[in-house]
C-alpha positions as CSV (number, residue, x, y, z in Angstrom):
1,M,-8.3,-15.0,9.7
2,K,-10.5,-16.0,12.7
3,D,-9.6,-12.8,14.5
4,I,-10.6,-10.7,11.5
5,I,-13.9,-12.5,11.2
6,E,-14.6,-12.0,14.9
7,K,-13.9,-8.2,14.5
8,I,-16.2,-8.0,11.5
9,N,-19.0,-9.8,13.5
10,Q,-18.4,-7.4,16.5
11,I,-18.9,-4.4,14.3
12,L,-22.0,-5.8,12.7
13,S,-23.6,-6.8,16.1
14,S,-22.8,-3.6,18.0
15,E,-25.4,-0.9,18.5
16,T,-24.8,2.2,16.5
17,S,-26.8,5.1,15.2
18,E,-27.3,5.4,11.4
19,Q,-26.4,9.0,11.1
20,P,-25.0,10.2,7.8
21,L,-21.3,10.3,7.8
22,S,-18.7,12.7,6.5
23,A,-15.3,11.5,5.4
24,Q,-12.5,12.0,7.9
25,D,-9.6,14.3,7.1
26,D,-6.5,12.5,5.7
27,E,-4.3,11.4,8.6
28,I,-0.7,10.3,8.0
29,V,0.6,7.7,10.4
30,E,4.3,6.9,10.0
31,S,6.5,4.3,11.6
32,Y,10.3,4.5,11.3
33,E,12.9,1.8,12.0
34,E,16.7,1.8,11.7
35,F,18.4,-0.3,9.0
36,E,21.7,-0.6,7.3
37,F,20.4,0.5,3.9
38,D,21.1,-0.9,0.5
39,E,19.9,0.2,-2.9
40,F,16.8,-2.0,-3.4
41,Y,13.5,-1.0,-1.9
42,S,9.8,-1.7,-2.5
43,D,6.4,0.0,-1.9
44,I,3.1,-1.7,-1.3
45,Y,0.0,0.5,-1.8
46,I,-3.5,-0.5,-0.9
47,L,-6.1,1.8,-2.5
48,I,-9.9,2.0,-1.9
49,R,-11.3,3.6,-5.0
50,N,-15.0,3.9,-3.9
51,I,-14.4,5.7,-0.6
52,D,-17.3,8.1,-1.3
53,E,-19.8,5.3,-1.2
54,F,-19.1,4.8,2.5
55,Y,-19.7,8.5,3.6
56,G,-22.5,10.9,3.0
57,V,-26.3,11.2,3.0
58,N,-27.1,7.6,2.0
59,S,-24.2,5.9,3.7
60,S,-24.3,3.4,6.6
61,Q,-22.2,3.9,9.7
62,K,-21.8,0.1,9.9
63,A,-20.3,0.0,6.4
64,A,-18.0,2.9,7.3
65,E,-16.9,1.1,10.5
66,L,-16.1,-2.0,8.5
67,L,-14.1,0.0,6.0
68,E,-12.2,1.7,8.8
69,S,-11.6,-1.6,10.5
70,F,-10.1,-3.0,7.3
71,L,-7.7,0.0,7.0
72,L,-6.7,-0.3,10.6
73,E,-6.0,-4.0,10.4
74,T,-4.0,-3.5,7.2
75,M,-1.9,-0.8,8.8
76,I,-1.3,-3.0,11.9
77,L,-0.2,-5.9,9.7
78,L,2.3,-3.7,7.7
79,K,3.6,-2.1,10.9
80,K,4.4,-5.6,12.3
81,N,6.6,-6.4,9.3
82,P,10.2,-5.6,10.5
83,E,11.3,-4.8,6.9
84,N,8.9,-1.9,6.6
85,I,10.7,1.5,7.2
86,V,7.7,3.8,6.8
87,V,4.0,2.9,7.1
88,E,1.4,5.6,6.0
89,S,-2.3,5.6,6.2
90,G,-5.0,8.0,5.0
91,E,-8.7,8.1,4.4
92,F,-8.6,5.8,1.3
93,Y,-5.2,4.1,1.4
94,V,-2.4,2.4,3.3
95,K,1.2,2.4,2.1
96,A,4.4,0.9,3.3
97,T,8.0,1.2,2.1
98,S,10.4,-1.6,2.9
99,F,14.1,-2.4,2.5
100,T,14.1,-5.4,0.1
101,P,17.7,-6.1,-1.1
102,D,16.6,-9.5,-2.5
103,G,13.7,-11.7,-3.3
104,E,13.7,-13.5,0.0
105,V,12.9,-10.2,1.9
106,L,10.5,-9.1,-0.8
107,M,8.6,-12.3,-0.2
108,S,7.4,-10.9,3.2
109,V,5.9,-7.9,1.3
110,F,4.1,-10.2,-1.1
111,E,2.9,-12.4,1.7
112,D,1.4,-9.3,3.3
113,A,-0.4,-8.5,0.1
114,V,-1.9,-12.1,0.0
115,I,-3.1,-11.7,3.6
116,I,-4.6,-8.3,2.8
117,N,-6.3,-9.6,-0.3
118,T,-7.8,-12.4,1.9
119,M,-9.0,-9.8,4.4
120,V,-10.7,-7.9,1.5
121,E,-12.7,-11.0,0.7
122,H,-14.0,-11.4,4.3
123,Y,-14.9,-7.7,4.7
124,N,-16.6,-7.6,1.3
125,E,-18.5,-10.7,2.1
126,A,-19.8,-9.1,5.3
127,L,-20.6,-5.9,3.4
128,A,-22.5,-7.7,0.7
129,Q,-24.5,-9.9,3.1
130,N,-25.8,-6.7,4.8
131,E,-26.5,-5.0,1.5
132,Y,-23.7,-2.4,1.9
133,P,-21.4,-1.4,-0.9
134,R,-18.4,-3.6,-1.3
135,M,-14.9,-2.1,-1.1
136,D,-13.3,-1.6,-4.6
137,I,-9.7,-2.2,-3.7
138,G,-6.5,-2.4,-5.7
139,I,-3.1,-3.7,-4.3
140,G,0.1,-2.5,-6.0
141,I,3.7,-3.7,-5.3
142,A,6.7,-2.0,-6.9
143,A,10.3,-2.8,-6.3
144,F,12.8,-0.1,-7.3
145,V,16.4,1.1,-7.0
146,K,17.1,3.9,-4.6
147,E,17.5,7.2,-6.5
148,E,20.4,9.4,-5.5
149,L,19.4,13.1,-5.7
150,E,21.9,15.3,-7.6
151,T,22.7,18.5,-5.8
152,E,25.0,21.4,-6.5
153,D,27.3,22.3,-3.6
154,H,27.8,25.9,-2.8
155,E,28.2,28.2,0.2
156,C,24.8,28.9,1.8
157,E,24.0,30.8,4.9
158,C,20.5,29.3,5.2
159,E,19.7,27.3,8.2
160,D,18.7,23.6,7.8
161,D,15.1,24.4,8.7
162,E,14.8,27.5,6.4
163,E,14.0,27.8,2.8
164,C,17.0,28.7,0.7
165,A,16.7,32.1,-0.8
166,C,20.0,32.3,-2.7
167,G,18.6,31.1,-6.0
168,H,20.8,28.0,-6.3
169,D,20.1,24.3,-5.9
170,H,21.4,23.5,-2.5
171,H,21.8,20.5,-0.2
172,H,21.0,20.7,3.5
173,E,21.4,17.8,5.8
174,E,17.6,17.5,6.3
175,D,17.2,17.1,2.5
176,E,18.8,13.7,2.6
177,Y,16.5,10.6,2.5
178,D,17.4,7.8,4.8
179,Y,15.6,5.3,2.7
180,G,14.7,4.7,-1.0
181,I,11.8,6.7,-2.4
182,D,10.0,5.9,-5.7
183,F,9.4,9.4,-7.0
184,D,7.2,7.9,-9.8
185,N,4.8,6.4,-7.2
186,T,4.7,3.2,-9.2
187,A,2.9,1.1,-6.5
188,S,0.2,3.8,-6.3
189,Q,-0.3,3.8,-10.0
190,L,-0.4,0.0,-10.1
191,S,-3.1,0.0,-7.3
192,E,-5.2,2.3,-9.4
193,I,-5.5,-0.3,-12.2
194,A,-5.4,-3.4,-10.0
195,G,-8.8,-5.2,-10.0
196,T,-10.0,-3.2,-13.0
197,G,-10.9,-4.5,-16.4
198,E,-9.3,-8.0,-16.7
199,L,-6.6,-7.3,-14.1
200,D,-6.7,-9.2,-10.8
201,P,-6.5,-7.3,-7.5
202,I,-2.8,-7.8,-6.9
203,V,-0.5,-6.1,-9.5
204,I,3.3,-6.0,-9.3
205,N,6.0,-4.4,-11.5
206,D,8.5,-6.4,-13.6
207,F,11.4,-5.7,-11.2
208,A,9.4,-7.1,-8.2
209,F,8.5,-10.2,-10.3
210,E,12.1,-10.7,-11.3
211,L,13.2,-10.6,-7.6
212,L,10.4,-12.9,-6.5
213,S,11.0,-15.4,-9.3
214,E,14.6,-15.9,-8.1
215,V,13.1,-17.3,-4.9
216,H,10.3,-19.5,-6.3
217,Q,10.1,-19.2,-10.1
218,E,7.6,-22.0,-10.7
219,F,5.1,-20.5,-8.2
220,F,5.1,-17.0,-9.6
221,I,5.1,-18.0,-13.2
222,S,2.0,-20.1,-12.5
223,H,0.2,-17.6,-10.3
224,L,0.9,-14.3,-11.8
225,E,0.0,-13.4,-15.4
226,P,2.1,-10.9,-17.5
227,V,0.4,-8.0,-19.2
228,E,2.2,-5.6,-21.5
229,L,1.0,-2.0,-21.2
230,E,0.9,0.5,-24.1
231,D,4.3,2.0,-23.1
232,E,5.9,-1.5,-23.5
233,I,6.1,-2.0,-19.7
234,T,5.3,-5.4,-18.4
235,I,3.3,-5.9,-15.2
236,Y,2.1,-9.0,-13.5
237,H,-1.2,-9.7,-11.8
238,G,-2.9,-12.4,-9.8
239,N,-5.7,-13.1,-7.3
240,I,-4.0,-15.1,-4.5
241,V,-5.7,-15.6,-1.2
242,S,-4.6,-17.4,2.0
243,E,-6.2,-20.7,2.9
244,E,-5.7,-20.2,6.6
């Protein structure tokens, strides 16, 4: 974390104009790697809920620079994880999808979440000390089984890069996903509730907890607390930070 603290101090000590800021347009940054795919995947989603406090008439450029630095360092961390297939970043979030066939591999995703949660503490401490708004952040992790899309085969004269106009469900080669996609966006939904109410900033779904517990059951039972939602779905939450 020393390099993160140094970057924070560099931003705070640099000269900058205090002009009102406007939020940047969403920018998607993707990173692809080749893997021999299996059916288990996971998403990690880091959401900043109070992005509007960092841009606008009463915003501080220093605060916005710290927020953008956090997003950049988070994206770099996730891109360095060899298990991540796609890394996306936008104005208020960073997301990564990884191939996690077992708990051992999923541990690397959870370890990234712990590092990111630790980074949040350092950035928010710097923001608070300078009377800037703190980042309201939620971290969601969801493991899931790859969903196979059902398609109806038929003769179609459409090109792969054209919209099919024949009125049938069709299947072009470019419609195939090379990796698992959670069409319910579970990690994103978990990040929205993480750190709100009585929930800690890291929230994972029950399948992720099951896989991780196979690796280190005692640790995860003692550090993550179960909560049952209204729809009888159990999630697990915790506030774990790195001591390094």
